[in-house]
C-alpha positions as CSV (number, residue, x, y, z in Angstrom):
1,M,111.5,98.4,-100.2
2,D,111.9,101.7,-99.1
3,E,108.4,103.6,-96.9
4,N,107.2,105.1,-100.2
5,S,107.1,101.8,-102.5
6,F,105.7,100.3,-98.7
7,K,102.8,103.0,-98.2
8,K,102.0,102.4,-101.9
9,I,101.4,98.7,-101.4
10,L,99.6,99.0,-98.2
11,D,97.5,101.9,-99.6
12,E,96.6,99.4,-102.7
13,A,96.1,96.8,-100.3
14,L,94.0,98.8,-98.3
15,T,91.7,100.6,-100.7
16,P,89.4,97.9,-101.5
17,L,88.8,97.6,-97.7
18,R,88.4,101.4,-97.8
19,E,85.7,100.6,-100.3
20,D,84.2,97.9,-98.5
21,V,83.7,99.9,-95.4
22,H,82.2,103.2,-97.4
23,D,79.7,101.2,-99.1
24,L,78.9,99.6,-95.5
25,K,78.8,102.7,-94.0
26,E,76.3,103.7,-96.5
27,D,74.0,100.3,-95.9
28,V,74.1,101.2,-92.1
29,H,73.0,104.4,-92.6
30,D,69.9,103.1,-95.0
31,L,69.2,100.8,-92.5
32,K,69.0,103.3,-89.9
33,E,67.0,106.1,-91.8
34,D,64.4,102.6,-92.5
35,V,63.9,101.4,-88.7
36,H,63.6,105.8,-88.2
37,D,60.8,104.7,-90.6
38,L,59.4,101.8,-89.4
39,K,59.5,103.6,-85.3
40,E,56.8,106.2,-86.8
41,D,55.0,103.8,-88.7
42,V,55.2,101.6,-85.2
43,Q,54.1,104.8,-83.1
44,T,51.2,105.9,-85.5
45,L,50.0,102.0,-85.6
46,K,50.0,101.8,-81.3
47,V,48.1,104.6,-81.2
48,S,45.2,103.5,-83.5
49,V,45.1,100.8,-82.0
50,L,44.8,102.0,-78.7
51,S,42.0,104.0,-79.9
52,L,40.3,101.4,-81.1
53,E,40.8,98.9,-77.9
54,K,39.5,101.9,-76.3
55,T,36.1,102.1,-78.6
56,V,35.6,98.7,-78.4
57,G,36.1,98.8,-74.6
58,S,33.2,101.1,-74.7
59,Y,30.9,99.1,-76.7
60,A,31.6,96.1,-74.3
61,D,30.2,98.0,-71.2
62,S,27.4,99.2,-72.8
63,Y,26.8,95.8,-74.3
64,Q,26.8,94.5,-70.8
65,E,24.9,97.3,-69.4
66,N,21.7,96.3,-71.7
67,Q,22.5,93.3,-71.4
68,R,21.7,93.7,-67.5
69,N,18.3,95.9,-68.5
70,I,16.6,93.3,-71.1
71,N,17.2,91.1,-68.4
72,R,15.7,93.3,-66.0
73,L,12.6,94.4,-68.1
74,D,12.5,90.1,-69.2
75,T,12.4,89.6,-65.0
76,R,9.8,92.1,-64.7
77,L,7.8,91.1,-68.1
78,N,7.5,87.2,-67.3
79,V,6.1,88.1,-63.8
80,V,3.1,89.9,-65.1
81,E,2.8,87.2,-68.0
82,E,2.7,84.4,-65.0
83,E,0.2,86.8,-62.6
84,L,-1.9,87.5,-65.9
85,A,-1.5,83.9,-66.7
86,I,-0.5,84.9,-70.8
87,E,1.5,82.7,-72.8
88,P,3.7,84.9,-75.6
89,P,4.3,83.5,-79.0
90,E,7.9,82.1,-79.4
91,D,9.0,85.3,-81.3
92,L,8.4,87.4,-78.8
93,K,10.3,86.1,-75.9
94,V,13.5,87.2,-75.3
95,P,16.1,85.1,-76.1
96,H,18.5,84.4,-73.5
97,F,22.2,83.2,-74.3
98,T,25.5,82.1,-72.0
99,A,28.7,83.6,-72.5
């Protein structure tokens, strides 16, 4: 067997492998593009989630401050009502909830 025959046989044997490697390279390239797109989407969602967390946090802070103010006013009102012997209707009393 001469060198040219050997190269031809080897080339014929390696051709399917080269095609498979080429196909794999294309698949990897497509996957890299998909991963890049996903990273961009995640970054966008991350910014949105952080904004929502900030907004919800500010609402929680406002709720706590409002609850403290309601409790202070209720305490003041209860003192006045006791001093004046006023019994308010149940629907006008400030409800108290425990967390």
